[in-house]
Backbone of each chain as ProteinMPNN parsed JSONL, in Angstrom:
{"seq_chain_A": "MRVIVQEAPFDPGAELNAFAKGDTDIGAVVSFTGVTRDVSGGLSQMQIEHYSGMTERALTQICEEAQHRWSLVDVLVIHRFGVMKAGDNIMMVATASRHRADAFAAADFLMDYLKSRAPFWKKEVTADGSEWVAAKDSDEDALDRWS", "coords_chain_A": {"N_chain_A": [[5.766, 97.492, 192.421], [7.763, 97.061, 189.771], [10.129, 95.407, 188.131], [11.769, 95.246, 185.129], [14.337, 93.671, 183.386], [15.427, 93.635, 179.283], [16.09, 92.246, 176.75], [15.138, 92.263, 174.22], [12.562, 94.738, 171.626], [10.717, 97.283, 173.917], [7.552, 98.839, 173.859], [7.141, 102.455, 175.213], [4.196, 103.034, 175.209], [1.894, 101.718, 175.19], [3.246, 100.628, 177.534], [2.969, 102.68, 179.038], [0.119, 102.842, 179.7], [-1.007, 101.109, 180.631], [-0.342, 101.174, 183.353], [-0.53, 100.797, 186.736], [-2.698, 100.485, 186.349], [-6.425, 101.028, 187.094], [-6.148, 101.777, 189.949], [-7.527, 104.062, 191.932], [-6.29, 105.969, 193.778], [-4.552, 107.406, 193.092], [-3.209, 110.577, 191.852], [-0.941, 111.194, 189.846], [0.89, 110.494, 186.952], [3.974, 110.056, 185.802], [6.467, 109.745, 183.263], [9.93, 108.354, 182.041], [11.201, 108.489, 179.437], [14.264, 106.414, 177.712], [16.241, 107.383, 174.963], [18.004, 105.547, 171.918], [20.586, 108.195, 171.02], [22.215, 109.23, 168.118], [24.458, 110.319, 168.8], [26.972, 110.684, 167.507], [26.362, 111.152, 164.898], [27.072, 108.767, 162.915], [25.986, 106.631, 163.892], [26.199, 103.591, 163.923], [24.839, 101.282, 165.132], [24.651, 101.19, 168.491], [25.482, 98.857, 171.274], [24.78, 96.984, 174.226], [25.563, 96.51, 177.948], [25.094, 94.519, 180.397], [25.437, 93.707, 183.807], [24.285, 90.888, 184.151], [21.919, 90.12, 187.206], [23.164, 91.125, 188.843], [22.65, 93.592, 187.952], [19.426, 93.657, 187.55], [19.335, 93.395, 190.518], [20.73, 96.051, 191.237], [18.95, 97.654, 190.292], [16.292, 97.433, 191.577], [17.047, 98.172, 194.081], [17.355, 100.323, 193.889], [14.871, 101.134, 192.965], [13.363, 100.643, 195.105], [14.333, 102.411, 197.542], [14.246, 105.081, 195.933], [11.001, 104.658, 196.793], [11.305, 104.714, 199.282], [11.905, 106.995, 199.736], [10.107, 108.846, 198.164], [6.29, 109.488, 198.792], [5.876, 106.818, 197.167], [2.867, 104.934, 194.731], [2.701, 103.385, 192.853], [6.209, 102.227, 190.8], [7.756, 101.613, 187.641], [10.205, 100.148, 186.147], [11.62, 99.792, 182.904], [14.554, 98.128, 181.329], [16.753, 97.684, 178.4], [19.129, 95.471, 176.503], [21.458, 94.52, 175.529], [21.786, 94.798, 171.035], [21.202, 98.279, 169.392], [19.71, 100.078, 167.062], [19.408, 103.855, 166.511], [17.182, 106.037, 167.869], [15.816, 104.073, 168.555], [14.652, 102.368, 171.129], [15.643, 102.706, 174.383], [15.173, 102.384, 177.233], [12.646, 102.744, 180.423], [11.214, 104.447, 182.957], [8.716, 104.7, 184.946], [6.726, 106.735, 187.636], [4.312, 106.579, 189.316], [1.717, 108.596, 191.566], [0.142, 110.571, 194.467], [-0.097, 113.465, 194.443], [1.303, 115.143, 192.432], [4.344, 116.469, 192.72], [5.706, 114.061, 194.192], [6.067, 111.928, 192.09], [7.363, 113.184, 190.496], [9.971, 113.953, 191.385], [10.522, 111.783, 192.642], [10.454, 110.724, 189.429], [13.027, 111.542, 188.341], [15.213, 110.963, 190.159], [14.975, 108.863, 190.151], [16.753, 108.165, 187.586], [18.423, 109.504, 187.44], [20.434, 107.859, 188.9], [19.779, 105.264, 187.581], [21.464, 106.379, 185.919], [24.521, 104.94, 186.345], [24.765, 103.535, 188.328], [23.222, 101.152, 188.076], [24.45, 98.578, 186.947], [25.207, 98.733, 183.381], [26.58, 99.354, 180.667], [27.61, 101.446, 177.414], [28.168, 100.966, 174.078], [29.328, 102.362, 171.346], [28.686, 102.066, 168.492], [29.9, 102.685, 164.749], [31.029, 103.546, 161.147], [34.147, 103.894, 161.437], [34.616, 102.432, 164.076], [34.859, 100.393, 166.645], [33.598, 101.905, 169.549], [33.562, 102.597, 173.612], [30.848, 104.412, 175.596], [32.498, 106.894, 177.315], [31.869, 107.252, 181.14], [29.893, 110.234, 182.471], [31.595, 112.999, 184.504], [29.459, 114.703, 185.406], [27.413, 113.04, 185.311], [27.568, 112.353, 188.334], [27.661, 113.726, 189.609], [25.599, 114.431, 189.677], [23.944, 112.524, 191.914], [25.117, 114.133, 193.624], [23.491, 115.592, 194.473], [20.998, 114.659, 195.492], [22.287, 113.857, 198.032]], "CA_chain_A": [[6.45, 97.846, 191.438], [8.494, 97.077, 188.298], [11.817, 95.226, 187.615], [12.279, 94.557, 183.735], [16.103, 94.099, 182.012], [15.102, 93.211, 178.293], [16.76, 92.588, 174.857], [13.884, 92.6, 173.177], [12.077, 95.999, 171.967], [9.079, 97.707, 174.809], [5.457, 99.275, 173.726], [6.363, 102.739, 175.506], [2.099, 104.121, 174.796], [1.333, 100.379, 175.973], [3.782, 100.482, 178.547], [2.141, 103.812, 180.691], [-1.187, 102.413, 179.521], [-1.045, 99.593, 181.476], [0.864, 101.584, 184.259], [-0.944, 101.884, 187.729], [-4.165, 101.103, 185.843], [-7.178, 100.979, 188.238], [-5.36, 102.057, 190.886], [-8.062, 105.07, 192.052], [-5.449, 106.563, 194.285], [-2.777, 108.626, 192.041], [-3.69, 111.373, 190.695], [-0.028, 111.645, 189.041], [1.765, 109.407, 186.839], [5.001, 110.295, 185.493], [7.07, 108.514, 182.148], [10.605, 109.356, 181.139], [11.721, 107.21, 177.658], [14.984, 107.106, 176.966], [16.354, 106.155, 173.126], [19.537, 105.759, 171.856], [20.767, 108.744, 170.456], [23.754, 108.705, 167.157], [25.435, 111.459, 168.221], [28.659, 111.408, 166.34], [26.816, 111.137, 163.298], [27.65, 107.928, 162.021], [25.943, 105.563, 164.291], [25.456, 102.429, 162.69], [24.536, 99.809, 165.774], [24.658, 100.946, 170.12], [25.467, 97.711, 171.31], [24.39, 97.701, 175.656], [26.084, 95.065, 177.917], [25.293, 94.287, 181.874], [26.556, 92.476, 183.976], [22.667, 90.033, 184.32], [21.881, 88.92, 188.625], [23.062, 92.17, 189.677], [21.373, 94.687, 187.933], [18.094, 93.194, 188.406], [19.362, 93.291, 192.253], [20.588, 96.931, 191.482], [18.127, 98.429, 189.822], [15.367, 96.183, 192.275], [16.98, 98.869, 194.936], [16.686, 101.788, 193.134], [12.757, 101.784, 193.004], [13.262, 100.995, 197.084], [14.954, 103.511, 197.764], [12.746, 105.816, 195.88], [9.481, 104.58, 198.052], [11.418, 105.442, 200.528], [12.332, 108.864, 199.668], [8.554, 109.49, 198.779], [5.166, 108.667, 198.682], [4.92, 105.903, 195.194], [1.933, 104.378, 194.584], [3.37, 102.485, 191.972], [6.784, 101.948, 190.018], [8.08, 100.879, 186.817], [11.666, 100.126, 185.397], [12.179, 98.441, 181.821], [15.827, 98.579, 180.527], [17.034, 96.877, 177.794], [20.282, 95.163, 176.782], [22.065, 94.243, 173.272], [22.382, 96.274, 170.189], [20.03, 99.019, 169.347], [19.793, 101.113, 166.31], [19.962, 104.917, 166.768], [16.215, 106.374, 167.184], [15.535, 102.691, 169.106], [13.511, 102.759, 172.773], [16.303, 102.061, 175.105], [14.783, 101.837, 178.377], [12.212, 103.949, 180.787], [10.587, 105.057, 183.87], [7.24, 105.602, 184.85], [6.229, 106.741, 189.262], [2.988, 107.114, 190.273], [1.359, 109.399, 193.394], [-1.234, 110.788, 194.789], [0.022, 114.277, 193.67], [2.578, 115.402, 191.098], [5.89, 116.987, 193.032], [6.364, 112.746, 194.309], [6.283, 110.742, 191.028], [8.234, 114.147, 189.317], [11.249, 113.566, 192.206], [10.788, 110.107, 192.13], [11.263, 109.445, 188.819], [14.306, 112.709, 188.63], [16.236, 110.36, 191.274], [16.016, 107.548, 189.507], [17.396, 108.047, 186.03], [20.464, 109.801, 188.096], [21.042, 106.73, 190.233], [20.514, 104.262, 188.202], [22.639, 106.411, 184.852], [25.921, 105.502, 187.237], [24.364, 102.916, 190.079], [22.888, 100.287, 186.94], [25.536, 97.903, 185.787], [24.832, 99.01, 182.035], [27.892, 99.823, 179.725], [26.946, 101.084, 176.525], [29.083, 100.859, 173.525], [28.925, 103.036, 170.247], [30.075, 101.05, 167.498], [30.426, 103.601, 163.347], [32.028, 103.148, 160.15], [35.28, 104.28, 162.119], [35.12, 101.266, 164.897], [33.502, 100.739, 167.97], [34.312, 103.053, 171.498], [32.828, 102.637, 175.329], [30.961, 104.836, 176.19], [32.848, 107.057, 178.984], [30.855, 107.699, 181.925], [31.098, 111.978, 182.154], [31.577, 113.924, 185.851], [28.206, 114.957, 185.557], [26.349, 112.245, 185.985], [28.183, 111.531, 188.748], [27.891, 114.997, 190.722], [24.036, 113.97, 189.819], [23.811, 112.089, 193.068], [24.628, 114.92, 195.044], [21.683, 116.199, 194.961], [20.368, 113.758, 196.127], [22.254, 112.88, 199.558]], "C_chain_A": [[7.383, 96.867, 190.898], [9.484, 96.785, 187.858], [11.984, 95.037, 186.466], [13.836, 94.569, 183.022], [15.279, 92.831, 181.146], [15.586, 93.104, 177.472], [15.479, 93.282, 174.496], [13.285, 94.0, 173.087], [10.349, 96.006, 173.591], [7.891, 98.605, 173.865], [5.968, 100.395, 174.55], [5.453, 102.873, 175.712], [1.784, 102.602, 175.964], [1.98, 100.17, 177.469], [3.251, 100.848, 180.329], [0.956, 103.418, 180.701], [-1.55, 101.154, 180.646], [-0.546, 99.816, 183.011], [0.279, 101.844, 185.154], [-2.31, 101.99, 187.314], [-5.326, 100.314, 187.106], [-7.303, 101.687, 189.971], [-6.34, 103.791, 191.352], [-7.534, 106.045, 193.26], [-4.63, 107.881, 194.238], [-3.744, 109.138, 191.774], [-2.54, 111.893, 189.559], [0.399, 110.841, 188.521], [3.025, 110.373, 185.778], [6.425, 109.529, 184.931], [8.389, 109.328, 181.769], [11.175, 107.791, 180.225], [13.283, 107.543, 178.079], [15.951, 106.401, 175.786], [17.705, 107.4, 172.816], [19.88, 106.886, 170.894], [22.128, 108.349, 169.055], [24.509, 109.908, 167.554], [26.765, 111.847, 167.514], [28.544, 111.408, 164.395], [26.281, 110.098, 162.504], [27.284, 105.996, 162.979], [25.661, 104.457, 163.55], [24.901, 101.103, 164.175], [25.274, 100.758, 167.533], [24.42, 99.444, 170.882], [25.574, 98.494, 173.517], [25.148, 96.492, 176.256], [25.582, 95.067, 179.431], [25.55, 93.392, 181.727], [24.866, 91.694, 185.158], [23.376, 89.328, 185.953], [22.059, 90.415, 189.109], [22.209, 93.629, 189.245], [20.51, 94.839, 187.922], [17.841, 93.742, 190.155], [19.884, 94.721, 192.037], [18.89, 97.859, 191.333], [16.386, 98.409, 191.182], [15.589, 97.588, 194.24], [17.229, 100.145, 194.654], [15.46, 103.079, 193.706], [13.08, 101.456, 194.797], [13.643, 101.838, 197.217], [14.426, 104.409, 197.505], [11.401, 105.343, 196.469], [9.505, 105.076, 198.775], [10.954, 106.457, 200.785], [10.756, 109.89, 199.854], [7.529, 108.761, 198.049], [4.121, 108.213, 197.173], [3.534, 105.55, 195.905], [2.291, 103.074, 193.332], [5.238, 102.634, 190.842], [7.207, 101.316, 189.114], [9.659, 101.526, 186.099], [11.988, 99.318, 184.696], [13.635, 99.1, 181.554], [16.803, 97.602, 179.963], [18.389, 96.848, 178.111], [20.346, 94.93, 174.965], [22.085, 94.933, 171.96], [20.993, 96.414, 169.952], [20.508, 99.807, 168.296], [19.347, 102.966, 166.82], [17.674, 104.857, 166.327], [14.848, 105.185, 168.236], [15.7, 103.228, 170.959], [15.021, 102.18, 174.122], [16.246, 102.284, 176.989], [13.239, 103.065, 179.21], [11.255, 103.236, 182.253], [9.422, 105.341, 184.117], [7.088, 105.226, 187.373], [4.64, 107.029, 188.963], [3.091, 107.35, 191.716], [0.483, 110.231, 193.519], [-0.812, 111.741, 193.786], [1.661, 114.525, 192.557], [4.477, 114.94, 191.496], [6.284, 115.204, 193.676], [7.251, 112.131, 193.082], [7.376, 111.886, 190.346], [9.538, 114.371, 190.196], [11.454, 112.408, 192.348], [12.334, 109.948, 190.88], [13.046, 110.295, 188.242], [15.457, 111.604, 189.219], [16.38, 109.105, 190.275], [16.738, 107.57, 187.928], [18.471, 109.071, 186.687], [20.515, 108.537, 188.635], [20.198, 105.328, 188.961], [21.473, 104.375, 186.183], [23.583, 105.887, 185.228], [25.831, 104.232, 188.148], [24.251, 101.185, 188.695], [24.032, 99.817, 186.008], [25.629, 97.956, 184.722], [26.261, 99.538, 181.504], [27.399, 100.121, 177.566], [28.283, 101.138, 175.445], [28.573, 101.41, 171.767], [30.042, 102.742, 169.22], [29.468, 102.47, 165.596], [31.156, 102.708, 162.678], [33.633, 102.742, 160.657], [35.706, 103.152, 162.873], [34.528, 101.849, 165.687], [34.543, 101.638, 168.986], [32.988, 102.941, 172.867], [32.618, 104.036, 175.748], [31.802, 105.604, 177.539], [32.008, 107.245, 179.908], [31.22, 109.534, 182.0], [30.394, 112.082, 183.871], [30.129, 114.172, 186.164], [27.167, 114.178, 186.197], [26.313, 111.472, 187.254], [27.486, 112.807, 189.702], [26.176, 115.463, 190.941], [24.059, 113.586, 191.243], [24.026, 113.505, 194.064], [24.604, 115.387, 195.78], [20.791, 116.16, 195.744], [21.124, 112.881, 197.761], [22.475, 113.711, 200.51]], "O_chain_A": [[7.748, 95.905, 191.574], [10.054, 97.606, 187.14], [12.834, 94.149, 186.534], [14.277, 95.427, 182.257], [14.774, 91.785, 181.554], [15.744, 94.23, 177.0], [15.039, 94.431, 174.508], [13.313, 94.66, 174.126], [9.499, 95.198, 173.964], [8.269, 98.438, 172.706], [5.433, 100.014, 175.592], [5.413, 102.915, 176.942], [1.541, 102.589, 177.171], [1.363, 99.656, 178.402], [3.138, 100.376, 181.46], [0.43, 103.567, 181.804], [-2.53, 100.641, 181.186], [-0.369, 98.873, 183.783], [0.071, 103.057, 185.197], [-3.063, 102.928, 187.572], [-5.077, 99.324, 187.794], [-8.214, 101.935, 190.76], [-5.687, 104.781, 191.022], [-8.328, 106.877, 193.697], [-4.276, 108.83, 194.938], [-4.854, 108.676, 191.511], [-2.814, 112.671, 188.645], [0.581, 109.905, 189.3], [2.661, 111.337, 185.105], [7.246, 108.938, 185.633], [8.355, 110.482, 181.343], [11.393, 106.601, 180.453], [13.605, 108.595, 178.631], [16.298, 105.222, 175.727], [18.122, 108.541, 173.015], [19.47, 106.637, 169.761], [22.821, 107.333, 169.103], [25.172, 110.505, 166.706], [27.32, 112.882, 167.145], [29.287, 111.5, 163.418], [25.386, 110.217, 161.668], [27.818, 104.891, 162.883], [24.895, 104.463, 162.587], [24.625, 99.97, 163.782], [26.499, 100.875, 167.562], [23.291, 98.977, 171.032], [26.007, 99.538, 174.005], [25.441, 95.544, 175.528], [25.825, 96.228, 179.762], [25.797, 92.564, 180.85], [24.547, 91.906, 186.328], [24.371, 88.635, 186.167], [21.137, 90.92, 189.749], [21.484, 94.392, 189.884], [20.123, 95.975, 188.195], [16.877, 94.195, 190.772], [19.406, 95.22, 193.056], [18.114, 98.421, 192.105], [15.667, 99.378, 191.423], [14.757, 97.781, 195.127], [17.256, 100.989, 195.55], [15.2, 104.193, 194.16], [12.898, 102.385, 195.585], [12.799, 102.561, 196.688], [13.903, 104.999, 198.45], [10.652, 106.321, 196.458], [8.633, 105.779, 199.285], [10.092, 106.886, 201.552], [10.332, 110.758, 200.617], [7.602, 107.897, 197.176], [3.092, 108.515, 196.569], [3.159, 105.738, 197.062], [1.886, 101.912, 193.351], [5.07, 103.487, 189.97], [7.22, 100.122, 189.411], [10.064, 102.632, 185.741], [12.511, 98.267, 185.066], [13.851, 100.312, 181.561], [17.521, 96.863, 180.637], [18.989, 97.423, 179.02], [19.73, 95.072, 173.909], [22.662, 96.01, 172.106], [20.038, 95.646, 170.062], [21.636, 100.285, 168.417], [18.805, 102.916, 167.925], [17.021, 104.292, 165.45], [13.657, 105.355, 168.494], [16.409, 103.976, 171.632], [14.984, 101.023, 174.54], [17.21, 102.308, 177.754], [12.891, 104.066, 178.584], [10.828, 102.105, 182.486], [8.939, 106.301, 183.517], [7.243, 104.236, 188.087], [4.182, 107.906, 188.231], [3.793, 106.903, 192.623], [-0.015, 110.683, 192.488], [-0.904, 111.47, 192.588], [2.701, 113.937, 192.258], [5.306, 114.103, 191.139], [7.503, 115.065, 193.577], [8.458, 111.909, 192.993], [8.261, 111.4, 189.641], [10.325, 115.117, 189.612], [12.577, 111.929, 192.191], [13.526, 109.641, 190.856], [14.006, 109.632, 187.849], [16.537, 111.502, 188.636], [17.372, 108.558, 189.794], [17.202, 106.532, 187.456], [19.483, 109.239, 186.007], [21.713, 108.774, 188.794], [20.015, 104.276, 189.572], [21.88, 103.466, 185.46], [24.346, 106.165, 184.302], [26.868, 103.898, 188.721], [25.159, 100.361, 188.591], [24.455, 100.251, 184.936], [26.376, 97.022, 184.431], [26.932, 100.219, 182.279], [27.033, 99.279, 176.746], [29.391, 101.344, 175.941], [27.642, 100.904, 171.141], [31.249, 102.915, 169.048], [28.38, 103.017, 165.774], [31.713, 101.668, 163.032], [34.218, 101.688, 160.404], [36.831, 102.695, 162.674], [33.958, 102.935, 165.796], [35.749, 101.872, 169.054], [31.789, 103.214, 172.824], [33.506, 104.797, 176.131], [31.797, 105.055, 178.641], [30.944, 107.521, 179.352], [32.296, 110.065, 181.728], [29.363, 111.61, 184.351], [29.687, 113.792, 187.248], [26.39, 114.404, 187.125], [25.616, 110.491, 187.511], [26.693, 112.448, 190.572], [25.626, 116.242, 191.719], [24.239, 114.585, 191.939], [23.293, 113.842, 194.994], [25.039, 115.671, 196.896], [20.086, 116.928, 196.399], [20.754, 111.868, 198.353], [22.509, 113.32, 201.676]]}, "seq_chain_B": "MINVLYFAWVRERIGLPKEMVETNATTVLQLVEELRAREERYALAFSDLTALRVALDQDLSDFDAKLDGVREVAFFPPMTGG", "coords_chain_B": {"N_chain_B": [[38.19, 79.959, 196.057], [37.992, 81.956, 193.668], [35.063, 83.257, 191.715], [35.474, 85.303, 189.403], [34.618, 88.721, 186.856], [34.566, 90.161, 184.179], [33.574, 93.051, 183.218], [32.713, 95.194, 179.434], [35.363, 97.287, 178.931], [36.964, 96.594, 180.03], [37.347, 93.941, 180.302], [37.207, 93.309, 177.485], [40.44, 93.931, 177.218], [41.388, 91.939, 178.747], [40.637, 89.907, 177.736], [38.362, 87.966, 178.409], [35.063, 87.123, 179.756], [34.783, 85.407, 181.811], [35.959, 83.921, 184.801], [37.714, 81.428, 187.283], [39.365, 82.351, 189.743], [41.814, 81.021, 191.889], [42.789, 81.976, 194.848], [44.72, 83.118, 197.952], [44.513, 85.641, 198.875], [42.646, 88.455, 200.687], [41.722, 90.976, 199.966], [40.344, 93.382, 198.041], [42.12, 94.468, 196.533], [45.361, 93.14, 197.168], [43.89, 90.477, 195.625], [44.184, 92.087, 192.948], [45.906, 92.431, 193.018], [47.515, 90.457, 192.636], [46.38, 89.811, 189.945], [47.186, 91.805, 188.237], [50.575, 90.737, 189.338], [50.451, 88.85, 187.069], [49.955, 88.287, 184.018], [50.876, 90.848, 181.156], [48.664, 91.551, 179.534], [46.781, 90.974, 181.66], [47.767, 93.264, 183.903], [47.732, 95.688, 182.01], [44.886, 96.052, 181.912], [44.43, 96.35, 184.611], [45.43, 98.494, 185.308], [44.686, 101.844, 185.835], [43.28, 102.066, 188.802], [41.689, 103.516, 189.281], [39.594, 104.302, 186.857], [38.278, 102.267, 187.217], [35.489, 100.01, 188.59], [34.749, 98.376, 191.651], [32.676, 95.304, 192.546], [31.376, 93.561, 194.248], [29.91, 90.701, 195.291], [27.911, 90.549, 193.675], [27.309, 93.589, 194.392], [27.914, 97.329, 194.466], [31.37, 98.151, 195.589], [34.271, 98.562, 197.015], [38.073, 98.38, 196.69], [39.41, 98.567, 198.431], [38.056, 97.061, 200.768], [37.135, 94.326, 202.298], [37.921, 90.066, 201.103], [36.715, 87.835, 202.79], [34.925, 85.696, 203.224], [33.504, 86.435, 200.434], [31.892, 84.743, 197.047], [32.272, 85.941, 194.203], [33.634, 88.038, 192.039], [33.987, 90.972, 190.571], [34.753, 92.685, 188.348], [34.814, 95.936, 186.286], [34.106, 99.147, 184.374], [32.923, 103.081, 184.565], [29.771, 103.576, 184.847], [27.182, 103.432, 182.393], [24.647, 103.222, 182.08], [20.805, 104.258, 181.807]], "CA_chain_B": [[38.323, 79.557, 194.487], [36.486, 82.903, 193.202], [34.492, 83.609, 190.417], [35.44, 86.763, 189.077], [34.137, 88.763, 186.171], [35.023, 91.07, 184.061], [32.553, 93.885, 181.77], [33.192, 96.427, 178.986], [36.906, 97.523, 178.299], [38.014, 95.648, 181.345], [36.572, 92.475, 179.755], [37.963, 92.912, 176.11], [41.687, 93.761, 177.763], [41.655, 90.649, 179.587], [39.716, 88.662, 176.877], [37.256, 86.66, 179.033], [34.122, 87.661, 180.456], [34.923, 84.982, 183.703], [37.587, 82.918, 185.106], [37.721, 81.105, 188.508], [41.003, 82.013, 190.376], [42.577, 80.039, 193.159], [43.506, 83.329, 195.407], [45.046, 83.52, 199.255], [43.837, 86.728, 198.915], [41.975, 88.84, 201.862], [41.716, 92.363, 200.373], [40.706, 92.856, 196.837], [44.14, 94.881, 196.327], [45.881, 92.312, 197.071], [42.765, 90.196, 193.853], [44.602, 93.057, 191.866], [47.839, 92.588, 192.494], [47.487, 88.899, 191.773], [45.716, 89.673, 188.601], [48.306, 92.364, 188.319], [51.562, 89.654, 187.873], [49.971, 87.297, 186.269], [50.279, 88.443, 182.243], [50.674, 91.801, 180.961], [47.158, 91.799, 179.436], [45.867, 91.642, 183.304], [48.27, 94.732, 184.031], [47.273, 96.697, 181.469], [43.453, 96.702, 182.58], [44.938, 96.917, 186.275], [47.05, 99.804, 185.701], [44.696, 102.689, 186.855], [42.067, 101.769, 188.907], [40.169, 105.974, 189.405], [38.954, 104.096, 186.5], [37.318, 100.979, 187.682], [34.469, 99.639, 189.265], [34.389, 96.848, 191.565], [31.507, 94.898, 193.162], [31.293, 91.728, 195.535], [28.543, 89.437, 195.189], [27.174, 91.838, 192.534], [27.079, 94.806, 195.683], [29.43, 97.942, 194.9], [32.616, 98.038, 196.98], [35.816, 100.035, 196.977], [39.114, 97.74, 196.393], [40.622, 98.438, 200.145], [37.311, 95.683, 200.874], [37.905, 92.541, 202.528], [37.277, 89.369, 200.032], [35.793, 87.222, 203.653], [33.462, 84.678, 202.246], [33.425, 86.516, 198.799], [32.163, 84.307, 196.392], [31.581, 86.304, 193.538], [34.386, 89.792, 192.258], [33.158, 92.025, 189.318], [35.571, 94.651, 187.945], [34.44, 96.983, 185.448], [34.591, 100.465, 184.469], [32.408, 103.965, 185.279], [29.139, 102.214, 184.521], [27.107, 104.673, 181.374], [23.006, 102.943, 181.795], [19.723, 105.193, 181.579]], "C_chain_B": [[37.431, 81.391, 194.694], [36.382, 83.198, 192.344], [34.747, 85.198, 190.709], [35.336, 86.736, 187.931], [33.933, 90.175, 185.863], [34.115, 91.959, 182.811], [33.304, 94.684, 181.153], [34.626, 95.918, 178.468], [37.351, 96.372, 179.188], [38.217, 93.669, 180.39], [37.487, 92.518, 178.251], [39.591, 93.203, 176.443], [42.223, 92.528, 178.025], [41.422, 89.273, 178.727], [38.836, 87.445, 177.172], [36.521, 87.356, 179.772], [34.517, 86.981, 182.117], [35.946, 84.51, 183.927], [37.113, 83.109, 187.092], [39.531, 81.306, 189.258], [40.825, 82.052, 192.278], [43.451, 81.086, 193.691], [43.408, 82.774, 196.959], [44.68, 84.907, 199.499], [43.139, 88.026, 199.903], [41.255, 89.729, 201.253], [40.973, 91.537, 198.39], [41.421, 93.591, 196.019], [44.427, 93.864, 196.205], [44.812, 90.782, 195.889], [44.248, 90.82, 193.029], [45.952, 92.32, 191.479], [48.175, 91.373, 191.689], [47.683, 88.926, 190.419], [46.643, 90.402, 188.031], [49.474, 91.331, 187.397], [51.079, 89.146, 186.788], [50.534, 87.731, 185.126], [49.921, 90.081, 182.26], [48.897, 92.095, 180.277], [46.303, 92.374, 180.957], [46.788, 93.168, 183.068], [47.717, 95.863, 183.4], [45.446, 97.321, 181.544], [42.823, 97.009, 183.765], [45.467, 98.285, 186.95], [46.163, 101.157, 186.492], [43.514, 102.451, 187.678], [41.092, 102.883, 189.298], [39.341, 104.608, 188.463], [37.826, 102.736, 186.38], [36.976, 100.86, 188.406], [34.617, 99.033, 190.131], [33.013, 96.488, 192.441], [31.993, 93.527, 193.88], [29.823, 91.018, 195.562], [27.705, 90.294, 194.588], [26.475, 92.91, 193.67], [28.424, 95.765, 194.701], [29.643, 97.882, 195.919], [33.718, 98.596, 196.249], [36.862, 98.675, 196.824], [40.157, 98.018, 198.032], [39.311, 97.499, 201.115], [37.384, 94.699, 201.101], [37.051, 91.523, 201.592], [36.736, 87.926, 201.252], [34.004, 86.474, 202.961], [32.738, 85.11, 200.756], [32.811, 85.11, 197.805], [32.436, 84.806, 194.525], [32.665, 87.856, 192.761], [33.479, 90.033, 190.881], [33.984, 93.237, 188.956], [35.151, 95.05, 186.646], [34.5, 98.861, 185.287], [33.56, 101.175, 185.092], [30.797, 103.117, 184.548], [27.843, 103.517, 183.854], [25.325, 103.829, 181.406], [21.994, 104.094, 181.501], [19.813, 105.584, 179.023]], "O_chain_B": [[36.625, 81.803, 195.53], [37.388, 83.547, 191.726], [34.455, 85.966, 191.626], [35.594, 85.704, 187.311], [33.468, 91.079, 186.558], [34.027, 91.54, 181.657], [34.35, 95.092, 181.658], [35.001, 94.878, 177.927], [38.041, 95.403, 178.875], [39.018, 92.768, 180.139], [38.396, 91.709, 178.061], [40.226, 92.468, 175.686], [43.307, 92.107, 177.621], [41.802, 88.115, 178.9], [38.629, 86.403, 176.55], [37.031, 88.215, 180.491], [34.563, 87.588, 183.187], [36.921, 84.69, 183.198], [36.634, 83.988, 187.809], [40.506, 80.556, 189.216], [40.246, 82.597, 193.218], [44.595, 81.25, 193.267], [42.42, 82.147, 197.343], [44.568, 85.173, 200.696], [43.456, 88.968, 199.177], [40.076, 89.722, 201.606], [40.972, 90.446, 197.819], [41.38, 93.397, 194.805], [43.97, 93.265, 195.231], [45.673, 90.061, 195.386], [45.164, 90.108, 192.619], [46.617, 91.914, 190.526], [48.782, 91.219, 190.629], [48.592, 88.421, 189.76], [47.184, 89.78, 187.117], [49.609, 91.063, 186.203], [51.534, 89.159, 185.644], [51.757, 87.596, 185.099], [49.078, 90.603, 182.988], [48.143, 92.928, 180.78], [45.661, 93.373, 181.283], [46.502, 94.002, 182.209], [47.29, 96.849, 184.002], [44.954, 98.431, 181.342], [41.739, 97.483, 184.105], [45.73, 98.823, 188.026], [46.633, 101.602, 187.539], [42.5, 102.721, 187.035], [39.886, 102.866, 189.545], [38.558, 103.9, 189.095], [36.897, 102.464, 185.62], [37.558, 101.311, 189.393], [34.945, 98.098, 189.399], [32.367, 97.399, 192.959], [32.972, 92.784, 193.812], [28.801, 91.32, 196.178], [26.722, 90.725, 195.191], [25.253, 93.012, 193.775], [29.487, 95.277, 194.318], [28.96, 97.698, 196.927], [33.864, 98.965, 195.084], [36.157, 97.666, 196.864], [41.274, 97.657, 198.404], [39.668, 97.245, 202.266], [37.706, 93.898, 200.224], [35.891, 91.771, 201.264], [36.347, 86.924, 200.652], [32.854, 86.673, 202.571], [31.858, 84.523, 200.128], [33.627, 84.201, 197.961], [32.771, 83.943, 193.713], [32.171, 88.912, 193.156], [32.559, 89.379, 190.39], [33.844, 94.426, 189.241], [35.218, 94.132, 185.828], [34.946, 99.614, 186.153], [33.0, 100.601, 186.025], [30.894, 102.141, 183.804], [27.535, 104.438, 184.611], [24.795, 104.05, 180.317], [22.499, 104.998, 180.837], [19.008, 106.346, 178.486]]}, "name": "protein", "num_of_chains": 2, "seq": "MRVIVQEAPFDPGAELNAFAKGDTDIGAVVSFTGVTRDVSGGLSQMQIEHYSGMTERALTQICEEAQHRWSLVDVLVIHRFGVMKAGDNIMMVATASRHRADAFAAADFLMDYLKSRAPFWKKEVTADGSEWVAAKDSDEDALDRWSMINVLYFAWVRERIGLPKEMVETNATTVLQLVEELRAREERYALAFSDLTALRVALDQDLSDFDAKLDGVREVAFFPPMTGG"}
């Protein structure tokens, strides 16, 4: 299991190629990459703030919960903070398992949980000013699927 | 003394990211009441607790929770990771 919180960009392809490498008991690898989207059509930058310390702790707990629920050979979470431009990669998760069902379900679970349980906050900056991205009720509802 | 941290718009409204607070509060809610009574900017930041989340020693908690032995309290809006 690897949890990485960093400001620097990362290469999802290189990360995925290196993920769970050499483990011959793996039959499935699922990955998700979150990309900065220009929702308003005028995004100059997206600022991501986080709670250093709690972030690593929360992400680790979420990964441990996924490992507890599904049969996973390996889990990777990378999440950036700082300033992003439209098109920049924000985060990725990857899961590896013997069979695909576990890898798919665990990746889905990780995304739902880290959206509303990992202490990150996004702020969109446009020519008109800046605004904190509001959490969606649907994000919170998504967690009910796993209870 | 408790280390109190603020994030996102809570940090912006209060105007600082963290501070040491001298308090005898035994619950989060009591601490919030003390902060609200300080100044308008605190009252404004804590005007709607349903819009806020709290973490005690870096674990999500709730406003009814006790502060026994807690060293770090953080207030922030609902998280928007991913």
